[in-house]
C-alpha positions in Angstrom: -163.3 105.3 121.8 -166.1 107.0 120.6 -166.1 109.7 123.5 -162.2 110.5 122.7 -162.5 111.2 118.9 -166.0 113.2 119.8 -163.9 115.5 122.4 -160.8 115.4 119.7 -163.2 116.1 116.9 -165.2 119.3 118.9 -161.2 120.4 120.0 -160.0 120.7 116.1 -163.3 122.2 115.6 -162.7 125.0 117.8 -159.1 125.5 116.9 -160.7 125.8 113.7 -163.3 128.2 114.6 -160.7 130.1 116.4 -158.5 130.2 113.0 -161.2 131.4 110.7 -162.8 134.5 112.8 -162.0 137.7 114.2 -160.2 140.4 112.0 -157.5 140.0 110.1 -154.7 142.1 112.3 -155.9 139.1 115.3 -155.6 135.9 112.9 -152.5 134.3 113.7 -150.7 133.9 109.8 -148.9 130.8 108.6 -145.8 130.5 110.0 -144.2 130.7 106.4 -146.0 133.9 106.0 -144.2 137.4 106.2 -146.5 139.8 108.2 -146.1 143.6 107.8 -148.3 145.7 109.9 -148.5 149.6 109.1 -149.3 151.8 111.3 -151.9 154.6 109.6 -153.5 154.9 105.6 -150.7 156.7 103.8 -147.6 154.2 104.9 -150.4 151.6 104.1 -150.6 152.6 100.7 -146.7 153.0 100.3 -146.3 149.6 101.7 -148.4 147.6 99.8 -147.0 149.1 96.2 -143.7 148.0 97.8 -144.9 144.2 98.5 -147.1 144.2 95.5 -147.5 140.2 94.3 -144.8 139.4 96.4 -145.6 135.8 97.7 -146.1 134.8 101.4 -145.8 138.7 102.7 -149.3 140.2 103.8 -149.7 143.7 104.9 -152.2 145.1 107.7 -153.3 148.2 108.1 -153.4 148.5 112.2 -155.8 151.9 112.9 -159.2 152.2 111.8 -160.6 155.1 108.5 -161.8 157.4 111.0 -158.3 157.7 112.8 -156.6 161.0 111.3 -153.1 161.9 112.1 -151.5 159.9 115.2 -150.7 162.2 117.2 -153.1 161.6 120.0 -153.9 157.8 119.0 -154.3 155.0 121.8 -153.1 152.1 121.8 -156.0 149.1 121.6 -155.6 145.5 123.4 -156.3 144.7 119.3 -153.4 146.5 118.3 -151.1 144.9 120.4 -152.4 141.4 119.6 -151.6 142.6 116.1 -148.3 143.4 116.8 -147.6 140.1 118.4 -148.0 138.1 115.3 -146.0 141.2 113.2 -142.9 140.6 111.8 -142.2 144.3 110.9 -143.9 147.0 111.5 -144.1 150.0 109.3 -144.5 153.9 110.8 -144.1 156.8 109.2 -141.7 158.1 112.3 -141.1 161.5 112.5 -142.8 162.0 115.8 -146.0 161.1 114.1 -146.6 157.5 116.1 -146.4 159.4 119.4 -147.8 155.6 120.8 -144.2 154.0 119.1 -141.8 154.2 123.0 -145.2 152.0 124.2 -145.2 149.9 121.6 -141.2 149.1 121.8 -141.6 148.5 125.7 -144.3 145.7 125.1 -143.1 144.6 122.1 -139.2 144.4 122.1 -138.3 141.8 119.3 -140.2 143.5 117.1 -138.4 145.6 113.6 -139.5 148.8 113.2 -139.2 150.1 109.6 -139.2 153.9 109.5 -140.5 155.6 106.5 -139.3 159.0 107.5 -135.4 157.9 107.5 -132.8 160.3 107.0 -135.8 162.7 105.3 -135.0 166.3 106.6 -137.3 167.8 108.6 -139.6 171.4 108.6 -140.3 172.2 112.3 -142.7 175.0 113.0 -142.1 178.5 115.0 -141.9 176.3 118.3 -139.4 174.5 116.6 -141.8 171.4 117.2 -140.8 169.1 113.9 -143.4 168.7 111.4 -143.9 164.4 110.7 -146.4 165.5 107.8 -144.0 164.5 105.7 -145.5 162.2 103.3 -148.1 165.1 102.0 -144.6 165.6 99.5 -144.8 163.7 96.7 -141.1 163.9 96.8 -140.6 162.8 100.4 -143.2 159.8 99.2 -141.2 158.7 96.5 -138.1 158.4 99.6 -140.4 156.9 101.8 -140.7 154.3 98.8 -137.3 153.7 98.7 -136.8 153.3 102.7 -139.5 151.2 103.1 -137.9 148.8 100.5 -134.7 149.2 101.4 -135.6 148.1 104.9 -138.0 145.2 104.6 -134.9 144.0 102.5 -133.0 144.2 105.3 -135.6 141.8 106.7 -136.6 139.8 104.9 -133.7 138.9 102.2 -135.3 136.4 100.0 -137.5 138.9 98.6 -135.3 142.2 99.1 -135.4 142.3 95.0 -139.1 141.7 94.6 -139.4 145.1 96.9 -136.9 147.3 95.2 -138.1 146.4 92.0 -141.8 147.0 92.9 -140.3 150.2 94.6 -138.7 151.4 91.6 -142.1 150.9 89.6 -144.2 153.2 92.4 -141.2 155.9 92.2 -142.2 156.2 88.5 -145.6 157.0 89.0 -144.9 159.3 91.8 -142.6 161.2 89.4 -144.8 161.4 87.0 -147.5 162.9 89.5 -144.4 165.3 90.6 -144.1 166.4 87.2 -147.5 166.9 86.0 -148.2 168.9 89.5 -145.2 171.1 89.3 -146.1 171.9 85.0 -149.7 173.1 86.6 -149.0 174.9 89.5 -145.3 176.7 89.2 -147.3 178.9 86.6 -149.3 180.3 89.1 -148.9 183.8 90.0 -150.6 184.2 93.3 -149.5 181.1 95.5 -150.5 182.5 99.2 -152.7 179.9 101.1 -154.1 179.3 104.5 -154.7 175.9 105.3 -156.6 174.4 108.2 -153.7 172.9 109.9 -150.0 171.7 110.1 -150.6 169.3 107.3 -149.6 170.9 104.2 -145.8 172.8 105.0 -143.9 170.2 102.9 -146.8 169.8 100.4 -146.3 174.1 100.0 -142.9 173.9 100.1 -142.0 171.5 97.1 -145.2 173.8 94.9 -143.6 177.3 96.1 -147.3 178.1 98.0 -147.0 180.3 100.6 -148.8 179.0 103.8 -150.0 182.8 105.0 -152.1 181.4 108.4 -153.0 178.6 109.6 -156.6 178.1 111.0 -156.6 175.6 113.5 -152.8 174.9 114.2 -153.9 171.5 116.2 -157.0 169.8 114.7 -160.0 169.6 117.1 -158.5 172.7 119.0 -160.4 175.8 117.6 -159.1 179.1 117.3 -159.5 181.8 119.8 -161.3 185.0 118.9 -157.7 187.0 118.5 -156.7 184.4 116.0 -159.8 184.3 114.3 -159.5 188.4 114.1 -156.3 188.2 113.2 -156.6 185.9 109.9 -159.9 187.7 109.3 -157.9 191.0 109.1 -155.0 188.7 107.3 -157.6 187.5 104.4 -158.9 191.1 103.9 -155.3 192.2 104.0 -153.8 190.5 101.4 -157.0 189.7 99.3 -156.8 186.0 99.9 -159.5 184.2 98.0 -159.8 180.8 99.0 -159.2 179.1 102.5 -158.0 175.2 102.6 -160.0 173.0 105.2 -159.9 168.7 105.1 -161.8 166.5 104.5 -161.1 164.5 107.9 -161.9 167.3 110.0 -165.1 169.7 110.6 -164.6 173.5 109.2 -166.5 175.4 111.1 -163.5 177.5 112.3 -162.8 178.7 108.0 -166.6 178.6 106.9 -166.9 181.9 110.1 -163.7 182.8 108.5 -165.4 182.5 104.9 -168.5 184.4 106.2 -167.2 187.2 106.9 -164.6 187.8 104.4 -166.4 186.6 101.1 -163.3 184.0 101.0 -164.7 180.6 99.4 -163.4 177.0 101.4 -162.1 174.6 99.5 -161.0 170.7 100.3 -157.5 169.6 100.2 -156.9 166.1 101.6 -153.4 165.0 103.3 -154.1 161.6 102.1 -154.1 160.8 105.7 -157.1 158.5 106.5 -159.0 156.0 104.1 -160.6 152.5 104.1 -157.7 149.8 103.7 -160.2 147.5 102.4 -161.2 149.2 99.4 -157.9 151.2 98.8 -156.0 150.4 95.8 -152.5 150.5 94.6 -153.2 154.3 92.8 -155.0 155.8 96.2 -152.2 158.6 97.3 -151.9 159.4 93.4 -155.9 160.0 92.7 -155.9 162.0 96.3 -152.7 164.2 94.7 -154.4 164.4 91.4 -157.4 165.6 93.3 -156.0 167.7 95.1 -153.7 169.8 92.1 -157.7 170.3 90.9 -159.1 171.7 93.6 -155.7 174.4 93.8 -156.5 175.1 89.9 -159.6 176.1 90.6 -159.2 177.8 94.1 -155.8 179.5 92.4 -157.2 180.6 88.9 
């Protein structure tokens, strides 16, 4: 009798330990929990706003803070474990999550919420689609609407709450957008040089003119000829500000600045952050910081 009791007790203790250990992404959720996984930071911020205080809903961000744009992200075994327990996977879409087809191949029944659904996409000179839609405040508004609508279809019980939360968040984003327009619209010289292709949507929204891009692919240093061309553009145009990004080293920008006398500033495309310390206004705070940088650089 004691032996059976001891075996049962130890088995129960083991299950309890397994259920309480590991990262948040690998914990098995309660059967009543509607578990949402997001692909990366900007989508996570939008989603926690849409799901704010909705009972029985859990949001987990899949990728780590050091991950930048997901163009070359490789799925890890832990990611697939996280997705196995998910009721919905919220992604940016527009080609940002290059790994998405692999997810669909392995998780055929996983519901995908595409934040960029029906948002008009920009393309570069080669015809490649630019997926950085969230860097535009107006597009972030559309993404919040998309997430609320699609989650509401998957979880009808909370559809009204999702929409109500989205409306509150959208009102805050509209206030942010108005504030930024009031500050940026009167600026006369709006020529800028950016670090890579994260800011075309932002530039289009606020009337900025991207004269050159230092590294079109992050991590791929410009050639000597490209550096020379950019330096000449700066000298010819009189541009005094280069905009690098906090997620990447700015060696090329600093080289150009040394040759031209231009100053290197930092614009944040809101692509990375720690989900553990993020709050509902994290995106708004980043954009307000970007506004302050632009006002300083273009004054």
